[in-house]
C-alpha positions, 0 to 999 in steps of 0.5 A: 869378571865376566868372561866374553869371547874376544873379537878383532873387528875392523873399525874405520881405518883401525882394528878394534878388540871387543868382547862379545856383547859389549857396547864399546870397544876394549881397545883400538889399534892401527895394525890388525896384528897388534889387535890380534895379539892383544885379543889373544892375551885377553882370551888366554887370561879369561880362557875364552875364544878369540875370533878374528874378522876380516875387513869384510866382517867375515870370520877368518880365524878362531882360536880357543883358549878355554877348557874344551868339553871334548878336546881332540885326541892326538 
């Protein structure tokens, strides 16, 4: 399986889950939180990063579910 970071992006009046570099959306949702939940599930399964964008397209949040090379101590 090709591991891709998962992005939640605005799509018209909906929210899309899309793998980085993908040509098509994975899924569409009416609510942003539903899209974030699904993208988080995918990123956990693939051990990739979740990137949540706002309505303006800017990144609002990142959440890593992968194997960080330099995990923080503490």
